[in-house]
Every structure is written in C-alpha cells, then in structure tokens.
C-alpha positions as CSV (number, residue, x, y, z in Angstrom):
1,X,22.7,197.1,-27.0
2,X,23.6,197.2,-30.6
3,X,25.6,200.2,-32.0
4,X,24.8,201.4,-35.2
5,X,28.6,201.9,-36.0
6,X,31.4,200.1,-35.3
7,X,35.2,200.5,-35.3
8,X,37.1,198.7,-38.1
9,X,40.6,197.5,-36.2
10,X,41.7,195.0,-38.6
11,X,44.9,196.8,-38.7
12,X,45.3,199.4,-35.6
13,X,48.2,200.8,-37.5
14,X,46.3,202.1,-40.2
15,X,43.8,204.9,-40.2
16,X,40.7,203.9,-37.7
17,X,37.1,203.8,-39.8
18,X,34.1,203.8,-39.0
19,X,31.7,201.3,-41.1
20,X,28.1,202.8,-41.1
21,X,25.2,200.5,-41.5
22,X,22.6,200.5,-44.0
23,X,20.2,202.9,-43.8
24,X,16.5,203.1,-45.2
25,X,15.7,206.6,-46.5
26,X,12.9,208.0,-46.6
27,X,12.1,209.8,-50.3
28,X,11.1,213.4,-49.5
29,X,10.7,214.7,-52.8
30,X,10.1,213.5,-56.3
31,X,10.5,216.3,-58.7
32,X,11.1,217.0,-62.5
33,X,14.5,219.4,-62.2
34,X,16.7,219.3,-59.1
35,X,19.1,222.3,-58.7
36,X,21.8,221.8,-56.3
37,X,23.2,225.0,-55.6
38,X,21.6,228.3,-54.9
39,X,24.7,230.8,-56.4
40,X,24.3,232.6,-59.5
41,X,24.1,229.8,-61.7
42,X,21.6,228.0,-59.8
43,X,18.9,230.7,-59.6
44,X,19.0,231.4,-63.1
45,X,18.8,227.7,-63.6
46,X,16.0,227.1,-61.7
47,X,14.1,229.9,-62.9
48,X,14.7,228.8,-66.3
49,X,13.7,225.3,-66.0
50,X,10.4,226.5,-64.2
51,X,9.0,228.6,-66.8
52,X,6.4,225.9,-68.5
53,X,5.3,224.8,-65.4
54,X,7.6,221.8,-64.2
55,X,8.0,220.8,-60.9
56,X,11.8,222.4,-59.9
57,X,13.1,222.3,-56.5
58,X,16.5,224.4,-55.7
59,X,18.3,223.0,-52.5
60,X,21.1,225.4,-51.2
61,X,23.4,224.5,-47.9
62,X,23.4,228.1,-46.6
63,X,20.5,230.1,-45.3
64,X,20.7,232.6,-48.2
65,X,20.4,232.4,-51.8
66,X,22.9,234.8,-54.5
67,X,26.2,232.8,-53.4
68,X,29.2,235.2,-54.5
69,X,26.8,238.1,-55.3
70,X,26.2,238.3,-51.5
71,X,29.8,239.0,-50.5
72,X,30.4,242.4,-52.1
73,X,31.8,241.6,-55.4
74,X,30.9,243.3,-58.3
75,X,29.1,241.2,-61.2
76,X,31.6,240.9,-63.9
77,X,31.2,239.6,-67.5
78,X,27.8,241.3,-68.9
79,X,29.9,243.3,-71.5
80,X,32.6,242.2,-74.0
81,X,35.8,243.5,-75.3
82,X,34.1,245.7,-78.0
83,X,32.1,247.3,-75.0
84,X,28.5,245.4,-76.4
85,X,26.5,243.5,-74.2
86,X,27.1,240.0,-74.6
87,X,24.9,238.6,-72.1
88,X,21.3,239.4,-71.6
89,X,18.2,236.9,-71.2
90,X,17.3,236.3,-67.5
91,X,20.7,237.5,-66.0
92,X,20.0,240.7,-67.3
93,X,16.4,240.6,-66.1
94,X,17.7,239.6,-62.8
95,X,20.1,242.9,-62.9
96,X,17.1,245.0,-63.8
97,X,15.0,243.7,-61.0
98,X,17.6,244.9,-58.7
99,X,18.0,248.4,-60.3
100,X,14.5,248.7,-59.5
101,X,15.2,248.8,-55.9
102,X,18.0,250.9,-56.3
103,X,19.9,247.4,-55.7
104,X,22.4,247.2,-58.9
105,X,24.0,249.6,-61.3
106,X,23.7,249.7,-64.9
107,X,26.5,247.6,-66.6
108,X,29.5,249.9,-66.8
109,X,32.3,249.6,-69.1
110,X,35.4,249.0,-67.4
111,X,38.9,249.1,-69.2
112,X,40.2,246.2,-67.0
113,X,37.4,244.1,-66.3
114,X,35.4,245.0,-69.6
115,X,32.3,245.5,-67.6
116,X,30.9,246.0,-63.9
117,X,28.0,246.0,-62.2
118,X,27.4,246.7,-58.8
119,X,25.1,245.3,-56.5
120,X,23.9,245.5,-53.0
121,X,24.3,242.2,-51.2
122,X,21.2,242.4,-48.9
123,X,19.0,242.9,-51.5
124,X,20.5,240.1,-53.5
125,X,19.4,238.1,-50.7
126,X,16.1,239.2,-50.3
127,X,15.1,239.2,-54.1
128,X,16.7,236.0,-55.1
129,X,14.3,234.0,-52.9
130,X,11.6,236.4,-53.8
131,X,12.1,235.6,-57.3
132,X,12.3,232.2,-56.6
133,X,8.9,231.7,-54.9
134,X,7.2,234.1,-58.0
135,X,8.5,231.3,-60.7
136,X,7.1,228.7,-59.0
137,X,10.4,227.0,-57.9
138,X,10.5,225.7,-54.5
139,X,13.4,226.1,-52.5
140,X,14.8,224.0,-49.6
141,X,17.8,226.1,-47.2
142,X,20.1,224.3,-45.1
143,X,20.1,221.3,-47.1
144,X,23.5,219.8,-47.8
145,X,24.0,217.1,-50.9
146,X,25.8,214.3,-49.4
147,X,25.7,211.3,-51.9
148,X,23.5,210.6,-55.0
149,X,21.1,207.5,-56.0
150,X,22.3,205.3,-59.1
151,X,20.9,203.2,-61.4
152,X,23.7,202.1,-63.6
153,X,25.5,205.2,-65.1
154,X,21.9,207.2,-64.8
155,X,21.8,209.8,-62.0
156,X,18.4,209.1,-60.3
157,X,18.5,211.5,-57.5
158,X,20.5,213.1,-54.7
159,X,21.1,212.0,-50.8
160,X,20.5,215.0,-48.9
161,X,21.6,215.7,-44.7
162,X,19.5,218.3,-42.8
163,X,18.5,218.5,-38.8
164,X,15.7,215.7,-39.9
165,X,18.6,213.5,-40.6
166,X,19.3,211.9,-44.3
167,X,16.7,211.7,-46.9
168,X,16.6,211.1,-50.7
169,X,15.4,213.4,-53.4
170,X,14.6,212.1,-56.9
171,X,14.8,213.9,-59.8
172,X,14.1,213.3,-63.7
173,X,17.2,215.7,-64.5
174,X,19.4,217.2,-62.0
175,X,21.9,220.6,-62.4
176,X,24.9,220.5,-60.6
177,X,25.4,224.4,-59.6
178,X,27.1,223.6,-56.5
179,X,30.1,225.4,-57.8
180,X,32.5,222.5,-56.7
181,X,31.2,219.8,-58.9
182,X,29.7,218.2,-55.5
183,X,26.9,216.1,-57.4
184,X,29.2,215.1,-60.3
185,X,32.3,214.0,-57.9
186,X,29.6,212.0,-56.2
187,X,28.5,210.5,-59.1
188,X,31.7,209.5,-60.0
189,X,32.4,211.6,-63.0
190,X,36.2,212.5,-63.7
191,X,37.2,215.6,-62.0
192,X,40.2,217.9,-61.9
193,X,41.3,220.9,-59.2
194,X,44.1,223.3,-59.8
195,X,47.0,223.7,-61.9
196,X,49.4,220.8,-63.3
197,X,50.6,221.3,-59.3
198,X,47.5,221.0,-57.9
199,X,47.6,224.7,-57.3
200,X,44.4,226.8,-57.2
201,X,43.7,230.3,-57.1
202,X,43.3,231.6,-53.5
203,X,40.1,232.7,-52.0
204,X,39.4,236.5,-51.0
205,X,37.3,237.4,-47.6
206,X,35.8,240.3,-48.7
207,X,35.0,243.2,-46.4
208,X,33.5,246.7,-46.3
209,X,34.6,249.9,-44.9
210,X,32.2,253.1,-44.3
211,X,33.0,256.4,-43.9
212,X,34.9,256.5,-47.0
213,X,35.3,259.7,-49.0
214,X,35.0,258.0,-52.5
215,X,34.7,261.3,-54.1
216,X,38.5,262.5,-52.5
217,X,39.7,258.8,-53.8
218,X,38.1,259.2,-57.2
219,X,39.6,262.6,-57.7
220,X,43.1,261.9,-56.2
221,X,43.7,259.3,-58.8
222,X,42.4,261.2,-61.9
223,X,44.3,264.3,-61.0
224,X,47.6,262.8,-59.6
225,X,47.5,259.8,-61.8
226,X,51.5,259.7,-61.3
227,X,51.3,259.5,-57.3
228,X,48.2,257.1,-57.6
229,X,49.0,254.6,-60.4
230,X,46.2,252.1,-61.4
231,X,46.8,248.7,-63.3
232,X,45.4,249.1,-67.0
233,X,42.7,251.5,-65.9
234,X,43.5,255.3,-67.3
235,X,43.1,258.0,-64.8
236,X,40.7,259.6,-67.4
237,X,38.1,256.4,-65.9
238,X,38.1,258.2,-62.5
239,X,37.1,261.4,-63.9
240,X,34.1,260.2,-65.6
241,X,32.7,257.6,-62.7
242,X,31.7,258.6,-59.7
243,X,31.3,254.7,-58.7
244,X,34.2,252.4,-59.7
245,X,36.9,250.2,-59.1
246,X,40.2,250.5,-58.3
247,X,43.1,248.5,-59.2
248,X,46.6,249.2,-58.4
249,X,48.4,251.9,-56.0
250,X,51.3,249.4,-55.7
251,X,53.6,252.2,-54.6
252,X,51.5,253.0,-52.0
253,X,51.5,249.3,-50.9
254,X,55.5,249.1,-51.1
255,X,55.1,252.0,-48.5
256,X,52.9,250.1,-46.1
257,X,54.9,246.8,-46.5
258,X,58.4,248.9,-45.6
259,X,56.8,250.0,-42.4
260,X,55.8,246.3,-41.4
261,X,52.3,245.6,-42.6
262,X,51.3,242.4,-43.9
263,X,49.7,243.0,-47.3
264,X,48.8,239.3,-48.9
265,X,48.6,240.8,-52.5
266,X,50.4,243.2,-55.2
267,X,47.4,245.4,-55.7
268,X,44.9,247.5,-53.8
269,X,41.6,246.6,-55.0
270,X,38.9,248.8,-53.8
271,X,35.0,248.8,-54.8
272,X,32.7,251.7,-54.3
273,X,29.5,250.4,-53.0
274,X,25.7,251.6,-54.0
275,X,25.5,253.4,-50.8
276,X,27.4,256.7,-50.2
277,X,30.7,256.6,-48.3
278,X,30.8,252.5,-48.7
279,X,33.4,250.8,-50.1
280,X,34.1,247.0,-50.6
281,X,37.6,245.5,-49.9
282,X,39.0,242.4,-52.3
283,X,43.1,242.4,-50.9
284,X,42.9,239.3,-48.8
285,X,44.4,236.4,-50.5
286,X,45.0,232.9,-48.4
287,X,47.1,230.8,-50.5
288,X,46.9,226.8,-50.1
289,X,43.3,226.8,-49.5
290,X,41.5,223.7,-50.6
291,X,37.7,224.9,-50.9
292,X,36.2,221.5,-50.6
293,X,38.1,220.3,-47.4
294,X,36.5,221.9,-43.9
295,X,39.6,222.2,-42.0
296,X,41.5,224.0,-45.1
297,X,38.3,226.4,-45.4
298,X,38.5,227.0,-41.7
299,X,42.2,227.9,-41.9
300,X,41.2,230.5,-44.5
301,X,38.8,232.4,-42.6
302,X,41.1,232.5,-40.0
303,X,43.9,233.7,-41.8
304,X,41.5,235.9,-43.7
305,X,40.3,237.8,-40.7
306,X,43.9,238.3,-39.5
307,X,44.7,239.6,-42.8
308,X,41.8,242.3,-43.0
309,X,43.5,244.0,-39.6
310,X,46.7,244.9,-41.8
311,X,44.8,245.9,-45.0
312,X,42.6,248.3,-43.0
313,X,45.6,249.9,-41.3
314,X,47.4,250.4,-44.7
315,X,44.2,251.8,-46.5
316,X,43.8,254.5,-43.7
317,X,47.2,255.8,-43.5
318,X,47.8,255.6,-47.3
319,X,45.2,255.7,-49.5
320,X,43.2,259.3,-50.0
321,X,39.3,259.2,-48.8
322,X,39.9,256.3,-46.3
323,X,41.4,259.0,-43.5
324,X,38.1,258.6,-41.5
325,X,37.1,255.0,-42.8
326,X,36.0,252.5,-40.3
327,X,35.3,248.9,-40.7
328,X,31.1,247.8,-41.1
329,X,30.8,244.4,-42.1
330,X,32.5,240.9,-43.3
331,X,31.6,239.0,-46.2
332,X,29.4,235.4,-44.7
333,X,32.0,233.3,-46.3
334,X,35.1,233.2,-48.3
335,X,35.2,234.0,-51.8
336,X,36.5,230.7,-53.8
337,X,37.5,231.1,-57.2
338,X,38.4,227.7,-58.1
339,X,37.9,224.1,-56.7
340,X,36.7,220.9,-58.7
341,X,36.0,221.1,-62.3
342,X,34.7,218.1,-64.1
343,X,35.6,216.7,-67.3
344,X,32.9,216.6,-70.0
345,X,32.3,215.8,-73.3
346,X,34.6,219.0,-74.4
347,X,37.3,220.5,-72.2
348,X,37.5,224.1,-72.9
349,X,40.7,225.6,-72.9
350,X,42.8,228.9,-72.5
351,X,43.5,228.6,-76.5
352,X,39.6,228.3,-77.2
353,X,39.7,232.0,-75.1
354,X,42.5,233.6,-76.6
355,X,41.5,232.7,-80.1
356,X,37.8,233.6,-79.6
357,X,36.7,230.2,-80.4
358,X,33.1,229.6,-82.0
359,X,31.4,226.3,-81.5
360,X,28.4,224.8,-83.4
361,X,26.7,223.9,-79.9
362,X,27.5,227.4,-78.4
363,X,24.8,228.2,-75.5
364,X,26.3,231.3,-73.8
365,X,29.0,234.0,-74.9
366,X,31.8,235.1,-72.9
367,X,34.7,237.7,-73.1
368,X,36.6,238.2,-69.3
369,X,40.1,237.8,-69.9
370,X,42.1,235.0,-68.4
371,X,42.5,236.1,-64.8
372,X,44.7,233.9,-62.7
373,X,45.5,234.7,-59.6
374,X,48.6,233.1,-58.9
375,X,48.3,230.1,-56.3
376,X,51.5,231.5,-54.4
377,X,52.8,235.1,-54.3
378,X,49.8,237.2,-54.5
379,X,50.4,238.3,-58.0
380,X,48.0,237.8,-61.1
381,X,48.2,237.3,-64.7
382,X,45.7,238.7,-67.2
383,X,45.4,238.2,-71.1
384,X,42.8,239.2,-73.4
385,X,41.5,237.9,-76.6
386,X,40.2,241.1,-78.3
387,X,36.4,239.8,-78.3
388,X,34.5,237.3,-77.1
389,X,34.3,233.3,-77.4
390,X,31.6,230.5,-77.2
391,X,30.9,228.1,-74.4
392,X,29.8,224.8,-76.1
393,X,26.9,222.8,-74.3
394,X,29.4,219.7,-74.5
395,X,31.2,221.3,-71.6
396,X,28.2,221.2,-69.6
397,X,27.7,217.3,-69.9
398,X,30.0,215.0,-67.9
399,X,31.6,212.1,-69.5
400,X,29.8,208.6,-68.7
401,X,26.7,210.0,-66.2
402,X,23.3,210.6,-67.4
403,X,20.4,212.8,-66.4
404,X,22.9,215.2,-65.0
405,X,24.0,219.1,-66.4
406,X,26.6,220.9,-64.8
407,X,26.6,224.8,-64.6
408,X,28.7,227.6,-63.1
409,X,32.3,227.7,-62.4
410,X,32.8,223.8,-62.3
411,X,32.0,223.1,-66.1
412,X,34.5,221.3,-68.0
413,X,37.9,223.5,-68.3
414,X,41.2,223.8,-68.2
415,X,42.9,225.5,-65.1
416,X,43.6,228.3,-67.7
417,X,40.2,228.7,-69.3
418,X,38.4,228.5,-65.7
419,X,40.1,231.6,-64.9
420,X,37.6,233.4,-67.6
421,X,34.8,231.7,-67.0
422,X,34.1,231.8,-63.5
423,X,32.9,235.4,-63.2
424,X,29.6,235.7,-62.1
425,X,27.4,237.1,-65.4
426,X,28.9,233.9,-67.5
427,X,28.0,231.4,-64.7
428,X,24.3,233.1,-65.1
429,X,24.3,233.0,-68.6
430,X,25.6,229.2,-68.2
431,X,22.6,228.5,-65.9
432,X,20.2,229.8,-67.9
433,X,21.3,227.6,-70.7
434,X,21.6,224.4,-68.5
435,X,18.0,225.2,-67.3
436,X,16.3,225.4,-70.4
437,X,18.2,222.1,-71.4
438,X,16.8,220.0,-68.5
439,X,13.6,221.2,-69.3
440,X,13.7,220.2,-72.8
441,X,15.0,216.8,-71.9
442,X,12.2,216.3,-69.1
443,X,9.5,217.7,-71.6
444,X,10.6,215.1,-74.1
445,X,11.9,212.4,-71.9
446,X,15.0,211.9,-73.3
447,X,18.6,212.6,-71.7
448,X,20.3,215.9,-71.7
449,X,23.0,214.5,-74.0
450,X,20.1,213.6,-76.7
451,X,18.1,217.1,-77.0
452,X,18.5,219.0,-80.1
453,X,21.0,222.0,-79.4
454,X,19.8,223.9,-82.3
455,X,16.5,223.9,-80.8
456,X,18.0,225.0,-77.3
457,X,19.8,227.7,-79.2
458,X,16.5,228.9,-80.8
459,X,14.9,229.2,-77.1
460,X,17.6,230.9,-75.9
461,X,17.7,233.6,-78.4
462,X,13.7,233.7,-78.4
463,X,13.6,234.5,-74.5
464,X,16.2,237.3,-75.3
465,X,19.6,235.4,-74.5
466,X,22.6,236.6,-76.5
467,X,24.6,234.3,-78.8
468,X,27.1,234.8,-81.6
469,X,26.5,235.4,-85.3
470,X,27.1,232.1,-86.7
471,X,24.5,230.9,-84.5
472,X,21.5,233.7,-85.2
473,X,22.4,233.3,-89.0
474,X,22.2,229.4,-89.0
475,X,19.1,229.5,-86.7
C-alpha cells in the first residue's frame, strides 16, 4: 500500500515533517480578474473590475461577505478633518444602498474619529452578496487561497482549498484583498508585521447588548460632563446626536477595577446600533495575538469571550442606561487590526500622513488619524494631521511580482501609517482603485504597474471618486 505522505525522519531530534507528493490539480476557473477576500476592499474591487463586462471572480474563506463591516463596528473615514466628504464613488454608493434599506446612517461628523457611519451587520451580509450578483461578479464562499501559481516573477493564478480538495484558479490579474497579504506572501513578496519589536495592535471581539437606554446614556454625558468625561468628544456632541459613539468614562472604569473587574482597555467604547436599545461594545483587547496563526487566533477568541463577562458587569453596574441591558450576540470573528503589510514600490510612513503629503500617483484620499492601539497595556495613541493625505498607487504594487495588486489594510505602509489607512472607508476607496486598475491592465493587456496612472485617476474622477485638488487640476 503506497502512502501519499511520508514522515521525514532523517534527524529524529529535529521537528518531524511530512513530505507531500506532487499532485495534479484541476483548473476550476480561468478569469480576467480574481479578487481574494470579500471584506470592504474586496467587494469594492470586484464591483469596479466587473463594470465593463470582464469576467471577475471573488473568493472568500467565510460564509459571508463584508468582513469587518459585519462585526458591529461603525465605518470610519468617509469624512475628513475639515468635515468634508473625502471618500465618494462606489463606497458612498454602497452606503446609500444600505441606507435605502434602513441599514446605514448618514456620514456623521465626530470630533474624535472625524466621521462615523453606522451600519447594520446582518444587512451588510445580505446586500453585499446581492450587489455582487447584480454586478456580474461570480462569488465562491468557503474557499481558501493556500498557494500561488507562478511563472518566473509573474503570478498566473492561485491554488484554492475547499471541501472538494485542491484546485487552481487562473487569472490575468489578481487583487489581494485578504487583509493579511495572503496572496502576496505566498508569491514571495517581502512582508512586514508589527512595530520594530514585532508587536501588533491587539484585536477586539465585538459584542452587542440589548435593552440599553441610549437616551439616558446620551443625556447623562451631555448634562454631567464632569462625571462622564469622554476622550476628545465634547459634551455638546451628545446633546445633538441620538446615535453616537462614546469613548472614555475612565473614572467609571477605575471604580470597576477597584472592585476587581478585569477591564483590558483604558477606555469605555460604546457604539449605538441602528436598532432602538441596541449598543455594540468595543472593549476587549487580547494582546499578543498573531492574526495569521490559527492557535494564536483561537487563543484570542477564548480570551476575548472571557473578557466580555467582566465588561458586561462593568457596563450594567456603572454606565448610565445599561442598568437593564442584556447580552444579545457576539461578533462572528475577532476584529483584527493588524497583520502582514507588503513592501511595495512605495512604503507610506507616519510622516506622510502627519504632513498631509500629496502624491502624483494618488488614487485615494484619507484623513483618519494615526490610531495605534498599543500592543501591550490597553492604551491608545492618536495623532491628527489637520487635513487629509493621498494614498499613492505605488503602495498597492508589490516589489518584483507582476500581475498582482494589493488593496485594503495590507498595502505598503509602516506600522504607524497602517494605523490610519486600515479603517474601512479608506480600504473601500483603495479597493475601488485596485479594481479599476486591474480592469485597465486586462483590457490593455499590460502589467498593472505599467498602466498610465493619470488615466486611472481620470476614470476614478469620472465615476464619482474623490481626489485632491492637485490631481483634479492636473487632469
């Protein structure tokens, strides 16, 4: 009987390894553009790439599309630090689609986050899939990208793993929207992770509570700001907004800790839901989680659930409006802030953001502050630039490898810069640009790095995207 796998026992004192025999893999699909990852950047990339009738396939490892838009987080980044809307185009159309279903709020100014847009997670799951079908995008869920097909320095496709086994998807251009640079990493693109010591921003396991008297919470903060002090957000904000985000209440947390509650973050973070009496809680933080290691992710899920117990006790006992609140649901997965980042043609830095830098090859605009959740200790550092900055196309292009564009939080940045570019509205804008660039490359039969960026910029503007004045004037 022939074994398909053998144990390598050349040195039994070293780690045992299994040598897998060569396999002949079937080609399941051959498409124009393959998008790997169905989060905020992926659904925008797929829709943009499919607009002119190209054959586009989107694969996603989970059973749903929408990524972090499905875990209870608000969408940050649509508005700039001057209260102007800096992300439009397909991302804005997507929010308007949700709003038509009463599943999203308007883009609301926020003194801390510049702007927040509330979305209903369950509606995101349904509408994202419907939008892909309407756009002509073929979708394959439950599909993992496990390797790549290379021809020299050119990526020709990916190897997928499903219940069927291993198969191949070939594509003229591939867009890596995995959030973790899965395709780029397997193709040999240099990647970095974390700060200079390898420390990454900790993930959060979001959860939802019902029975919350959000009016009592809002008015308590508005009328008693000395008691319910919030970080950067003046009490007047709560007097004017009946759907809101609370960040702060540190003195209340100190009381909870004094009574023995384990509260892993320094700040209370509560986001009111679109449904009456509903609030999403962003207060767990599991330090040391490696978002690309399954054992570490499992540890994060376990510890996150343990932390939620004391967080609920704290909210019910100390925070006004939560007296009769109760747990309703947990997010379907950890909210990962940081994993791999590619090293691309240009590496964005914290200085680029704080100096509001402009680039000739700009393909998106962002304004979210540097927002670094400390790898240890539960603290957070925020720095604002005062306006907005450009994201250059070169940061979407990995070094050396052809036919690959990267979008979302894993574009080419430093640890500091990624703390700003990672938010969902920005990722969606990058995704739209990546999808349009891939479409141009396929239609012109050229490499993505060889497209004329000024033509990409012109298409973005013609389709309603926002770019800074120096690009608009030049065009």
